[in-house]
PDB file of N, CA, C and O in Angstrom:
ATOM      1  N   UNK A   1     -10.070 -18.566  44.575  1.00  0.00           N
ATOM      2  CA  UNK A   1      -9.446 -17.944  43.428  1.00  0.00           C
ATOM      3  C   UNK A   1      -8.582 -18.943  42.678  1.00  0.00           C
ATOM      4  O   UNK A   1      -8.566 -18.938  41.447  1.00  0.00           O
ATOM      5  N   UNK A   2      -7.870 -19.791  43.385  1.00  0.00           N
ATOM      6  CA  UNK A   2      -7.002 -20.770  42.724  1.00  0.00           C
ATOM      7  C   UNK A   2      -7.809 -21.816  41.962  1.00  0.00           C
ATOM      8  O   UNK A   2      -7.349 -22.328  40.942  1.00  0.00           O
ATOM      9  N   UNK A   3      -8.990 -22.134  42.439  1.00  0.00           N
ATOM     10  CA  UNK A   3      -9.812 -23.138  41.777  1.00  0.00           C
ATOM     11  C   UNK A   3     -10.425 -22.599  40.486  1.00  0.00           C
ATOM     12  O   UNK A   3     -10.832 -23.380  39.625  1.00  0.00           O
ATOM     13  N   UNK A   4     -10.495 -21.301  40.343  1.00  0.00           N
ATOM     14  CA  UNK A   4     -11.121 -20.684  39.174  1.00  0.00           C
ATOM     15  C   UNK A   4     -10.246 -20.838  37.931  1.00  0.00           C
ATOM     16  O   UNK A   4     -10.769 -21.074  36.842  1.00  0.00           O
ATOM     17  N   UNK A   5      -8.939 -20.712  38.070  1.00  0.00           N
ATOM     18  CA  UNK A   5      -8.034 -20.756  36.920  1.00  0.00           C
ATOM     19  C   UNK A   5      -8.043 -22.123  36.245  1.00  0.00           C
ATOM     20  O   UNK A   5      -8.169 -22.165  35.021  1.00  0.00           O
ATOM     21  N   UNK A   6      -7.918 -23.247  36.955  1.00  0.00           N
ATOM     22  CA  UNK A   6      -7.975 -24.537  36.260  1.00  0.00           C
ATOM     23  C   UNK A   6      -9.316 -24.787  35.584  1.00  0.00           C
ATOM     24  O   UNK A   6      -9.356 -25.406  34.520  1.00  0.00           O
ATOM     25  N   UNK A   7     -10.410 -24.324  36.171  1.00  0.00           N
ATOM     26  CA  UNK A   7     -11.711 -24.492  35.545  1.00  0.00           C
ATOM     27  C   UNK A   7     -11.790 -23.672  34.252  1.00  0.00           C
ATOM     28  O   UNK A   7     -12.347 -24.123  33.251  1.00  0.00           O
ATOM     29  N   UNK A   8     -11.231 -22.477  34.292  1.00  0.00           N
ATOM     30  CA  UNK A   8     -11.219 -21.634  33.108  1.00  0.00           C
ATOM     31  C   UNK A   8     -10.386 -22.276  32.000  1.00  0.00           C
ATOM     32  O   UNK A   8     -10.781 -22.261  30.835  1.00  0.00           O
ATOM     33  N   UNK A   9      -9.238 -22.837  32.362  1.00  0.00           N
ATOM     34  CA  UNK A   9      -8.381 -23.510  31.379  1.00  0.00           C
ATOM     35  C   UNK A   9      -9.097 -24.703  30.773  1.00  0.00           C
ATOM     36  O   UNK A   9      -9.011 -24.931  29.567  1.00  0.00           O
ATOM     37  N   UNK A  10      -9.797 -25.462  31.589  1.00  0.00           N
ATOM     38  CA  UNK A  10     -10.521 -26.625  31.095  1.00  0.00           C
ATOM     39  C   UNK A  10     -11.636 -26.204  30.150  1.00  0.00           C
ATOM     40  O   UNK A  10     -11.831 -26.814  29.098  1.00  0.00           O
ATOM     41  N   UNK A  11     -12.359 -25.172  30.522  1.00  0.00           N
ATOM     42  CA  UNK A  11     -13.437 -24.685  29.666  1.00  0.00           C
ATOM     43  C   UNK A  11     -12.887 -24.136  28.348  1.00  0.00           C
ATOM     44  O   UNK A  11     -13.468 -24.365  27.288  1.00  0.00           O
ATOM     45  N   UNK A  12     -11.777 -23.416  28.415  1.00  0.00           N
ATOM     46  CA  UNK A  12     -11.163 -22.870  27.209  1.00  0.00           C
ATOM     47  C   UNK A  12     -10.671 -23.985  26.299  1.00  0.00           C
ATOM     48  O   UNK A  12     -10.837 -23.904  25.082  1.00  0.00           O
ATOM     49  N   UNK A  13     -10.075 -25.011  26.861  1.00  0.00           N
ATOM     50  CA  UNK A  13      -9.611 -26.157  26.091  1.00  0.00           C
ATOM     51  C   UNK A  13     -10.784 -26.880  25.430  1.00  0.00           C
ATOM     52  O   UNK A  13     -10.687 -27.288  24.272  1.00  0.00           O
ATOM     53  N   UNK A  14     -11.866 -27.037  26.142  1.00  0.00           N
ATOM     54  CA  UNK A  14     -13.036 -27.721  25.585  1.00  0.00           C
ATOM     55  C   UNK A  14     -13.654 -26.909  24.442  1.00  0.00           C
ATOM     56  O   UNK A  14     -14.025 -27.472  23.412  1.00  0.00           O
ATOM     57  N   UNK A  15     -13.765 -25.595  24.621  1.00  0.00           N
ATOM     58  CA  UNK A  15     -14.351 -24.759  23.580  1.00  0.00           C
ATOM     59  C   UNK A  15     -13.450 -24.725  22.356  1.00  0.00           C
ATOM     60  O   UNK A  15     -13.928 -24.862  21.230  1.00  0.00           O
ATOM     61  N   UNK A  16     -12.155 -24.544  22.565  1.00  0.00           N
ATOM     62  CA  UNK A  16     -11.250 -24.494  21.416  1.00  0.00           C
ATOM     63  C   UNK A  16     -11.170 -25.848  20.726  1.00  0.00           C
ATOM     64  O   UNK A  16     -11.044 -25.901  19.503  1.00  0.00           O
ATOM     65  N   UNK A  17     -11.240 -26.927  21.465  1.00  0.00           N
ATOM     66  CA  UNK A  17     -11.253 -28.257  20.858  1.00  0.00           C
ATOM     67  C   UNK A  17     -12.517 -28.507  20.060  1.00  0.00           C
ATOM     68  O   UNK A  17     -12.492 -29.225  19.059  1.00  0.00           O
ATOM     69  N   UNK A  18     -13.611 -27.927  20.490  1.00  0.00           N
ATOM     70  CA  UNK A  18     -14.864 -28.070  19.763  1.00  0.00           C
ATOM     71  C   UNK A  18     -14.912 -27.227  18.500  1.00  0.00           C
ATOM     72  O   UNK A  18     -15.655 -27.541  17.570  1.00  0.00           O
ATOM     73  N   UNK A  19     -14.124 -26.155  18.460  1.00  0.00           N
ATOM     74  CA  UNK A  19     -14.117 -25.280  17.291  1.00  0.00           C
ATOM     75  C   UNK A  19     -13.137 -25.731  16.208  1.00  0.00           C
ATOM     76  O   UNK A  19     -13.206 -25.234  15.084  1.00  0.00           O
ATOM     77  N   UNK A  20     -12.247 -26.639  16.509  1.00  0.00           N
ATOM     78  CA  UNK A  20     -11.245 -27.081  15.538  1.00  0.00           C
ATOM     79  C   UNK A  20     -11.880 -27.662  14.280  1.00  0.00           C
ATOM     80  O   UNK A  20     -11.418 -27.343  13.185  1.00  0.00           O
ATOM     81  N   UNK A  21     -12.919 -28.498  14.376  1.00  0.00           N
ATOM     82  CA  UNK A  21     -13.499 -29.019  13.125  1.00  0.00           C
ATOM     83  C   UNK A  21     -14.141 -27.943  12.253  1.00  0.00           C
ATOM     84  O   UNK A  21     -14.355 -28.166  11.062  1.00  0.00           O
ATOM     85  N   UNK A  22     -14.449 -26.796  12.819  1.00  0.00           N
ATOM     86  CA  UNK A  22     -15.063 -25.713  12.047  1.00  0.00           C
ATOM     87  C   UNK A  22     -14.032 -24.867  11.309  1.00  0.00           C
ATOM     88  O   UNK A  22     -14.401 -24.054  10.461  1.00  0.00           O
ATOM     89  N   UNK A  23     -12.756 -25.040  11.612  1.00  0.00           N
ATOM     90  CA  UNK A  23     -11.708 -24.249  10.975  1.00  0.00           C
ATOM     91  C   UNK A  23     -11.551 -24.688   9.521  1.00  0.00           C
ATOM     92  O   UNK A  23     -11.584 -25.885   9.234  1.00  0.00           O
ATOM     93  N   UNK A  24     -11.381 -23.746   8.610  1.00  0.00           N
ATOM     94  CA  UNK A  24     -11.230 -24.111   7.200  1.00  0.00           C
ATOM     95  C   UNK A  24      -9.870 -24.765   6.943  1.00  0.00           C
ATOM     96  O   UNK A  24      -8.873 -24.429   7.581  1.00  0.00           O
ATOM     97  N   UNK A  25      -9.853 -25.684   6.015  1.00  0.00           N
ATOM     98  CA  UNK A  25      -8.598 -26.314   5.620  1.00  0.00           C
ATOM     99  C   UNK A  25      -8.106 -25.645   4.344  1.00  0.00           C
ATOM    100  O   UNK A  25      -8.867 -24.962   3.658  1.00  0.00           O
ATOM    101  N   UNK A  26      -6.852 -25.842   4.036  1.00  0.00           N
ATOM    102  CA  UNK A  26      -6.275 -25.230   2.846  1.00  0.00           C
ATOM    103  C   UNK A  26      -6.942 -25.779   1.597  1.00  0.00           C
ATOM    104  O   UNK A  26      -7.167 -26.983   1.480  1.00  0.00           O
ATOM    105  N   UNK A  27      -7.253 -24.897   0.674  1.00  0.00           N
ATOM    106  CA  UNK A  27      -7.892 -25.304  -0.571  1.00  0.00           C
ATOM    107  C   UNK A  27      -6.836 -25.833  -1.532  1.00  0.00           C
ATOM    108  O   UNK A  27      -5.767 -25.241  -1.676  1.00  0.00           O
ATOM    109  N   UNK A  28      -7.132 -26.920  -2.172  1.00  0.00           N
ATOM    110  CA  UNK A  28      -6.251 -27.478  -3.179  1.00  0.00           C
ATOM    111  C   UNK A  28      -6.739 -26.966  -4.532  1.00  0.00           C
ATOM    112  O   UNK A  28      -7.542 -27.619  -5.199  1.00  0.00           O
ATOM    113  N   UNK A  29      -6.251 -25.802  -4.928  1.00  0.00           N
ATOM    114  CA  UNK A  29      -6.736 -25.162  -6.142  1.00  0.00           C
ATOM    115  C   UNK A  29      -5.574 -24.918  -7.094  1.00  0.00           C
ATOM    116  O   UNK A  29      -4.426 -24.775  -6.673  1.00  0.00           O
ATOM    117  N   UNK A  30      -5.888 -24.874  -8.368  1.00  0.00           N
ATOM    118  CA  UNK A  30      -4.891 -24.640  -9.407  1.00  0.00           C
ATOM    119  C   UNK A  30      -5.148 -23.278 -10.022  1.00  0.00           C
ATOM    120  O   UNK A  30      -6.275 -22.958 -10.400  1.00  0.00           O
ATOM    121  N   UNK A  31      -4.097 -22.480 -10.120  1.00  0.00           N
ATOM    122  CA  UNK A  31      -4.190 -21.192 -10.789  1.00  0.00           C
ATOM    123  C   UNK A  31      -3.423 -21.337 -12.097  1.00  0.00           C
ATOM    124  O   UNK A  31      -2.210 -21.548 -12.102  1.00  0.00           O
ATOM    125  N   UNK A  32      -4.138 -21.222 -13.188  1.00  0.00           N
ATOM    126  CA  UNK A  32      -3.522 -21.383 -14.493  1.00  0.00           C
ATOM    127  C   UNK A  32      -2.626 -20.211 -14.850  1.00  0.00           C
ATOM    128  O   UNK A  32      -2.611 -19.195 -14.154  1.00  0.00           O
ATOM    129  N   UNK A  33      -1.877 -20.356 -15.938  1.00  0.00           N
ATOM    130  CA  UNK A  33      -0.946 -19.289 -16.319  1.00  0.00           C
ATOM    131  C   UNK A  33      -1.652 -17.987 -16.691  1.00  0.00           C
ATOM    132  O   UNK A  33      -1.116 -16.910 -16.429  1.00  0.00           O
ATOM    133  N   UNK A  34      -2.829 -18.055 -17.290  1.00  0.00           N
ATOM    134  CA  UNK A  34      -3.548 -16.833 -17.655  1.00  0.00           C
ATOM    135  C   UNK A  34      -3.990 -16.055 -16.439  1.00  0.00           C
ATOM    136  O   UNK A  34      -3.811 -14.839 -16.372  1.00  0.00           O
ATOM    137  N   UNK A  35      -4.567 -16.751 -15.475  1.00  0.00           N
ATOM    138  CA  UNK A  35      -5.015 -16.085 -14.247  1.00  0.00           C
ATOM    139  C   UNK A  35      -3.829 -15.595 -13.427  1.00  0.00           C
ATOM    140  O   UNK A  35      -3.895 -14.529 -12.816  1.00  0.00           O
ATOM    141  N   UNK A  36      -2.754 -16.361 -13.409  1.00  0.00           N
ATOM    142  CA  UNK A  36      -1.562 -15.958 -12.656  1.00  0.00           C
ATOM    143  C   UNK A  36      -0.932 -14.703 -13.223  1.00  0.00           C
ATOM    144  O   UNK A  36      -0.583 -13.789 -12.477  1.00  0.00           O
ATOM    145  N   UNK A  37      -0.780 -14.650 -14.562  1.00  0.00           N
ATOM    146  CA  UNK A  37      -0.196 -13.463 -15.186  1.00  0.00           C
ATOM    147  C   UNK A  37      -1.113 -12.252 -15.031  1.00  0.00           C
ATOM    148  O   UNK A  37      -0.639 -11.125 -14.883  1.00  0.00           O
ATOM    149  N   UNK A  38      -2.400 -12.480 -15.065  1.00  0.00           N
ATOM    150  CA  UNK A  38      -3.345 -11.379 -14.853  1.00  0.00           C
ATOM    151  C   UNK A  38      -3.219 -10.830 -13.438  1.00  0.00           C
ATOM    152  O   UNK A  38      -3.234  -9.616 -13.237  1.00  0.00           O
ATOM    153  N   UNK A  39      -3.096 -11.715 -12.465  1.00  0.00           N
ATOM    154  CA  UNK A  39      -2.950 -11.273 -11.073  1.00  0.00           C
ATOM    155  C   UNK A  39      -1.638 -10.514 -10.881  1.00  0.00           C
ATOM    156  O   UNK A  39      -1.611  -9.491 -10.195  1.00  0.00           O
ATOM    157  N   UNK A  40      -0.555 -11.005 -11.479  1.00  0.00           N
ATOM    158  CA  UNK A  40       0.736 -10.320 -11.362  1.00  0.00           C
ATOM    159  C   UNK A  40       0.676  -8.956 -12.031  1.00  0.00           C
ATOM    160  O   UNK A  40       1.173  -7.972 -11.483  1.00  0.00           O
ATOM    161  N   UNK A  41       0.068  -8.891 -13.214  1.00  0.00           N
ATOM    162  CA  UNK A  41      -0.060  -7.610 -13.916  1.00  0.00           C
ATOM    163  C   UNK A  41      -0.907  -6.614 -13.155  1.00  0.00           C
ATOM    164  O   UNK A  41      -0.614  -5.418 -13.147  1.00  0.00           O
ATOM    165  N   UNK A  42      -1.951  -7.101 -12.516  1.00  0.00           N
ATOM    166  CA  UNK A  42      -2.806  -6.225 -11.719  1.00  0.00           C
ATOM    167  C   UNK A  42      -2.041  -5.656 -10.532  1.00  0.00           C
ATOM    168  O   UNK A  42      -2.172  -4.474 -10.216  1.00  0.00           O
ATOM    169  N   UNK A  43      -1.252  -6.486  -9.880  1.00  0.00           N
ATOM    170  CA  UNK A  43      -0.478  -6.010  -8.731  1.00  0.00           C
ATOM    171  C   UNK A  43       0.573  -4.983  -9.168  1.00  0.00           C
ATOM    172  O   UNK A  43       0.780  -3.982  -8.482  1.00  0.00           O
ATOM    173  N   UNK A  44       1.230  -5.224 -10.295  1.00  0.00           N
ATOM    174  CA  UNK A  44       2.221  -4.266 -10.796  1.00  0.00           C
ATOM    175  C   UNK A  44       1.535  -2.940 -11.134  1.00  0.00           C
ATOM    176  O   UNK A  44       2.062  -1.875 -10.814  1.00  0.00           O
ATOM    177  N   UNK A  45       0.374  -2.995 -11.775  1.00  0.00           N
ATOM    178  CA  UNK A  45      -0.354  -1.768 -12.123  1.00  0.00           C
ATOM    179  C   UNK A  45      -0.799  -1.012 -10.879  1.00  0.00           C
ATOM    180  O   UNK A  45      -0.748   0.218 -10.850  1.00  0.00           O
ATOM    181  N   UNK A  46      -1.233  -1.731  -9.857  1.00  0.00           N
ATOM    182  CA  UNK A  46      -1.658  -1.084  -8.617  1.00  0.00           C
ATOM    183  C   UNK A  46      -0.491  -0.388  -7.927  1.00  0.00           C
ATOM    184  O   UNK A  46      -0.627   0.738  -7.448  1.00  0.00           O
ATOM    185  N   UNK A  47       0.648  -1.055  -7.878  1.00  0.00           N
ATOM    186  CA  UNK A  47       1.838  -0.448  -7.260  1.00  0.00           C
ATOM    187  C   UNK A  47       2.284   0.773  -8.057  1.00  0.00           C
ATOM    188  O   UNK A  47       2.634   1.799  -7.474  1.00  0.00           O
ATOM    189  N   UNK A  48       2.275   0.670  -9.398  1.00  0.00           N
ATOM    190  CA  UNK A  48       2.664   1.805 -10.237  1.00  0.00           C
ATOM    191  C   UNK A  48       1.710   2.979 -10.043  1.00  0.00           C
ATOM    192  O   UNK A  48       2.151   4.126  -9.984  1.00  0.00           O
ATOM    193  N   UNK A  49       0.425   2.713  -9.942  1.00  0.00           N
ATOM    194  CA  UNK A  49      -0.550   3.784  -9.731  1.00  0.00           C
ATOM    195  C   UNK A  49      -0.323   4.478  -8.390  1.00  0.00           C
ATOM    196  O   UNK A  49      -0.420   5.702  -8.304  1.00  0.00           O
ATOM    197  N   UNK A  50      -0.024   3.716  -7.356  1.00  0.00           N
ATOM    198  CA  UNK A  50       0.244   4.318  -6.044  1.00  0.00           C
ATOM    199  C   UNK A  50       1.508   5.173  -6.083  1.00  0.00           C
ATOM    200  O   UNK A  50       1.538   6.266  -5.516  1.00  0.00           O
ATOM    201  N   UNK A  51       2.554   4.677  -6.752  1.00  0.00           N
ATOM    202  CA  UNK A  51       3.790   5.457  -6.845  1.00  0.00           C
ATOM    203  C   UNK A  51       3.576   6.743  -7.637  1.00  0.00           C
ATOM    204  O   UNK A  51       4.088   7.797  -7.257  1.00  0.00           O
ATOM    205  N   UNK A  52       2.827   6.666  -8.730  1.00  0.00           N
ATOM    206  CA  UNK A  52       2.555   7.868  -9.505  1.00  0.00           C
ATOM    207  C   UNK A  52       1.691   8.855  -8.735  1.00  0.00           C
ATOM    208  O   UNK A  52       1.843  10.065  -8.899  1.00  0.00           O
ATOM    209  N   UNK A  53       0.801   8.366  -7.911  1.00  0.00           N
ATOM    210  CA  UNK A  53      -0.001   9.256  -7.073  1.00  0.00           C
ATOM    211  C   UNK A  53       0.881   9.995  -6.078  1.00  0.00           C
ATOM    212  O   UNK A  53       0.695  11.189  -5.844  1.00  0.00           O
ATOM    213  N   UNK A  54       1.838   9.290  -5.494  1.00  0.00           N
ATOM    214  CA  UNK A  54       2.770   9.937  -4.563  1.00  0.00           C
ATOM    215  C   UNK A  54       3.597  10.980  -5.296  1.00  0.00           C
ATOM    216  O   UNK A  54       3.810  12.077  -4.781  1.00  0.00           O
ATOM    217  N   UNK A  55       4.065  10.648  -6.496  1.00  0.00           N
ATOM    218  CA  UNK A  55       4.837  11.610  -7.277  1.00  0.00           C
ATOM    219  C   UNK A  55       3.989  12.838  -7.600  1.00  0.00           C
ATOM    220  O   UNK A  55       4.467  13.969  -7.508  1.00  0.00           O
ATOM    221  N   UNK A  56       2.744  12.616  -7.975  1.00  0.00           N
ATOM    222  CA  UNK A  56       1.886  13.736  -8.337  1.00  0.00           C
ATOM    223  C   UNK A  56       1.560  14.647  -7.180  1.00  0.00           C
ATOM    224  O   UNK A  56       1.496  15.865  -7.348  1.00  0.00           O
ATOM    225  N   UNK A  57       1.355  14.087  -6.022  1.00  0.00           N
ATOM    226  CA  UNK A  57       0.955  14.897  -4.867  1.00  0.00           C
ATOM    227  C   UNK A  57       2.127  15.443  -4.064  1.00  0.00           C
ATOM    228  O   UNK A  57       1.960  16.394  -3.301  1.00  0.00           O
ATOM    229  N   UNK A  58       3.304  14.860  -4.222  1.00  0.00           N
ATOM    230  CA  UNK A  58       4.443  15.291  -3.420  1.00  0.00           C
ATOM    231  C   UNK A  58       5.516  15.958  -4.280  1.00  0.00           C
ATOM    232  O   UNK A  58       5.949  17.068  -3.972  1.00  0.00           O
ATOM    233  N   UNK A  59       5.945  15.300  -5.342  1.00  0.00           N
ATOM    234  CA  UNK A  59       7.095  15.784  -6.093  1.00  0.00           C
ATOM    235  C   UNK A  59       6.774  17.052  -6.883  1.00  0.00           C
ATOM    236  O   UNK A  59       7.555  18.002  -6.831  1.00  0.00           O
ATOM    237  N   UNK A  60       5.667  17.104  -7.605  1.00  0.00           N
ATOM    238  CA  UNK A  60       5.388  18.261  -8.451  1.00  0.00           C
ATOM    239  C   UNK A  60       5.228  19.561  -7.674  1.00  0.00           C
ATOM    240  O   UNK A  60       5.751  20.576  -8.136  1.00  0.00           O
ATOM    241  N   UNK A  61       4.551  19.613  -6.535  1.00  0.00           N
ATOM    242  CA  UNK A  61       4.527  20.881  -5.778  1.00  0.00           C
ATOM    243  C   UNK A  61       5.916  21.307  -5.297  1.00  0.00           C
ATOM    244  O   UNK A  61       6.228  22.498  -5.271  1.00  0.00           O
ATOM    245  N   UNK A  62       6.743  20.340  -4.921  1.00  0.00           N
ATOM    246  CA  UNK A  62       8.114  20.674  -4.509  1.00  0.00           C
ATOM    247  C   UNK A  62       8.898  21.206  -5.699  1.00  0.00           C
ATOM    248  O   UNK A  62       9.662  22.162  -5.567  1.00  0.00           O
ATOM    249  N   UNK A  63       8.713  20.593  -6.854  1.00  0.00           N
ATOM    250  CA  UNK A  63       9.395  21.028  -8.065  1.00  0.00           C
ATOM    251  C   UNK A  63       8.976  22.445  -8.447  1.00  0.00           C
ATOM    252  O   UNK A  63       9.818  23.258  -8.828  1.00  0.00           O
ATOM    253  N   UNK A  64       7.690  22.743  -8.349  1.00  0.00           N
ATOM    254  CA  UNK A  64       7.216  24.088  -8.661  1.00  0.00           C
ATOM    255  C   UNK A  64       7.765  25.109  -7.669  1.00  0.00           C
ATOM    256  O   UNK A  64       8.093  26.231  -8.055  1.00  0.00           O
ATOM    257  N   UNK A  65       7.867  24.734  -6.402  1.00  0.00           N
ATOM    258  CA  UNK A  65       8.425  25.631  -5.391  1.00  0.00           C
ATOM    259  C   UNK A  65       9.892  25.923  -5.690  1.00  0.00           C
ATOM    260  O   UNK A  65      10.335  27.067  -5.592  1.00  0.00           O
ATOM    261  N   UNK A  66      10.640  24.886  -6.053  1.00  0.00           N
ATOM    262  CA  UNK A  66      12.054  25.078  -6.373  1.00  0.00           C
ATOM    263  C   UNK A  66      12.211  25.943  -7.617  1.00  0.00           C
ATOM    264  O   UNK A  66      13.114  26.777  -7.677  1.00  0.00           O
ATOM    265  N   UNK A  67      11.343  25.756  -8.611  1.00  0.00           N
ATOM    266  CA  UNK A  67      11.417  26.549  -9.831  1.00  0.00           C
ATOM    267  C   UNK A  67      11.060  28.011  -9.551  1.00  0.00           C
ATOM    268  O   UNK A  67      11.672  28.912 -10.124  1.00  0.00           O
ATOM    269  N   UNK A  68      10.087  28.254  -8.685  1.00  0.00           N
ATOM    270  CA  UNK A  68       9.700  29.631  -8.387  1.00  0.00           C
ATOM    271  C   UNK A  68      10.776  30.347  -7.576  1.00  0.00           C
ATOM    272  O   UNK A  68      10.928  31.563  -7.696  1.00  0.00           O
ATOM    273  N   UNK A  69      11.511  29.625  -6.766  1.00  0.00           N
ATOM    274  CA  UNK A  69      12.616  30.233  -6.024  1.00  0.00           C
ATOM    275  C   UNK A  69      13.797  30.515  -6.941  1.00  0.00           C
ATOM    276  O   UNK A  69      14.528  31.484  -6.737  1.00  0.00           O
ATOM    277  N   UNK A  70      13.982  29.682  -7.938  1.00  0.00           N
ATOM    278  CA  UNK A  70      15.129  29.799  -8.824  1.00  0.00           C
ATOM    279  C   UNK A  70      14.930  30.898  -9.870  1.00  0.00           C
ATOM    280  O   UNK A  70      15.911  31.500 -10.307  1.00  0.00           O
ATOM    281  N   UNK A  71      13.717  31.172 -10.276  1.00  0.00           N
ATOM    282  CA  UNK A  71      13.427  32.091 -11.366  1.00  0.00           C
ATOM    283  C   UNK A  71      13.925  33.522 -11.134  1.00  0.00           C
ATOM    284  O   UNK A  71      14.504  34.084 -12.064  1.00  0.00           O
ATOM    285  N   UNK A  72      13.747  34.156  -9.972  1.00  0.00           N
ATOM    286  CA  UNK A  72      14.212  35.543  -9.819  1.00  0.00           C
ATOM    287  C   UNK A  72      15.734  35.679  -9.900  1.00  0.00           C
ATOM    288  O   UNK A  72      16.222  36.731 -10.314  1.00  0.00           O
ATOM    289  N   UNK A  73      16.480  34.680  -9.530  1.00  0.00           N
ATOM    290  CA  UNK A  73      17.934  34.759  -9.549  1.00  0.00           C
ATOM    291  C   UNK A  73      18.519  34.368 -10.904  1.00  0.00           C
ATOM    292  O   UNK A  73      19.709  34.573 -11.143  1.00  0.00           O
ATOM    293  N   UNK A  74      17.714  33.818 -11.774  1.00  0.00           N
ATOM    294  CA  UNK A  74      18.183  33.352 -13.072  1.00  0.00           C
ATOM    295  C   UNK A  74      18.237  34.527 -14.041  1.00  0.00           C
ATOM    296  O   UNK A  74      17.204  35.144 -14.298  1.00  0.00           O
ATOM    297  N   UNK A  75      19.424  34.863 -14.594  1.00  0.00           N
ATOM    298  CA  UNK A  75      19.504  36.007 -15.509  1.00  0.00           C
ATOM    299  C   UNK A  75      18.710  35.787 -16.802  1.00  0.00           C
ATOM    300  O   UNK A  75      18.228  36.755 -17.390  1.00  0.00           O
ATOM    301  N   UNK A  76      18.568  34.564 -17.248  1.00  0.00           N
ATOM    302  CA  UNK A  76      17.821  34.296 -18.471  1.00  0.00           C
ATOM    303  C   UNK A  76      16.327  34.524 -18.265  1.00  0.00           C
ATOM    304  O   UNK A  76      15.603  34.795 -19.224  1.00  0.00           O
ATOM    305  N   UNK A  77      15.871  34.418 -17.047  1.00  0.00           N
ATOM    306  CA  UNK A  77      14.446  34.591 -16.757  1.00  0.00           C
ATOM    307  C   UNK A  77      14.069  36.068 -16.676  1.00  0.00           C
ATOM    308  O   UNK A  77      12.892  36.406 -16.807  1.00  0.00           O
ATOM    309  N   UNK A  78      15.039  36.951 -16.464  1.00  0.00           N
ATOM    310  CA  UNK A  78      14.750  38.373 -16.356  1.00  0.00           C
ATOM    311  C   UNK A  78      14.495  38.959 -17.737  1.00  0.00           C
ATOM    312  O   UNK A  78      15.110  38.553 -18.723  1.00  0.00           O
ATOM    313  N   UNK A  79      13.606  39.890 -17.790  1.00  0.00           N
ATOM    314  CA  UNK A  79      13.342  40.595 -19.037  1.00  0.00           C
ATOM    315  C   UNK A  79      13.878  42.014 -18.910  1.00  0.00           C
ATOM    316  O   UNK A  79      13.607  42.705 -17.928  1.00  0.00           O
ATOM    317  N   UNK A  80      14.626  42.435 -19.895  1.00  0.00           N
ATOM    318  CA  UNK A  80      15.210  43.776 -19.846  1.00  0.00           C
ATOM    319  C   UNK A  80      14.327  44.801 -20.517  1.00  0.00           C
ATOM    320  O   UNK A  80      14.504  46.001 -20.308  1.00  0.00           O
ATOM    321  N   UNK A  81      13.403  44.365 -21.297  1.00  0.00           N
ATOM    322  CA  UNK A  81      12.518  45.301 -21.975  1.00  0.00           C
ATOM    323  C   UNK A  81      11.651  44.555 -22.956  1.00  0.00           C
ATOM    324  O   UNK A  81      11.760  43.337 -23.098  1.00  0.00           O
ATOM    325  N   UNK A  82      10.800  45.277 -23.625  1.00  0.00           N
ATOM    326  CA  UNK A  82       9.916  44.606 -24.590  1.00  0.00           C
ATOM    327  C   UNK A  82      10.711  44.140 -25.805  1.00  0.00           C
ATOM    328  O   UNK A  82      11.639  44.810 -26.257  1.00  0.00           O
ATOM    329  N   UNK A  83      10.327  42.984 -26.316  1.00  0.00           N
ATOM    330  CA  UNK A  83      10.973  42.479 -27.515  1.00  0.00           C
ATOM    331  C   UNK A  83      10.337  43.111 -28.747  1.00  0.00           C
ATOM    332  O   UNK A  83       9.143  43.406 -28.777  1.00  0.00           O
ATOM    333  N   UNK A  84      11.163  43.305 -29.747  1.00  0.00           N
ATOM    334  CA  UNK A  84      10.621  43.902 -30.979  1.00  0.00           C
ATOM    335  C   UNK A  84      10.853  42.992 -32.143  1.00  0.00           C
ATOM    336  O   UNK A  84      10.469  43.318 -33.267  1.00  0.00           O
TER     337      UNK A  84
END
């Protein structure tokens, strides 16, 4: 059992050492101002869309529930008779 661990370590070291040349290196690329501003604008729009989706699915039903609870107790909401 003790002889198995050093052999495994040696094999793992050899395999990982052989895979190092296959690893990608960092790309030396330039992002111009047009592409950069487009990417920033896209991210802002995506975040805004997600926030508005949360507001639409969470806030408006809560708001309607609060309004429906408030309406019977509101004297202005009560009707005393038909208007003429």
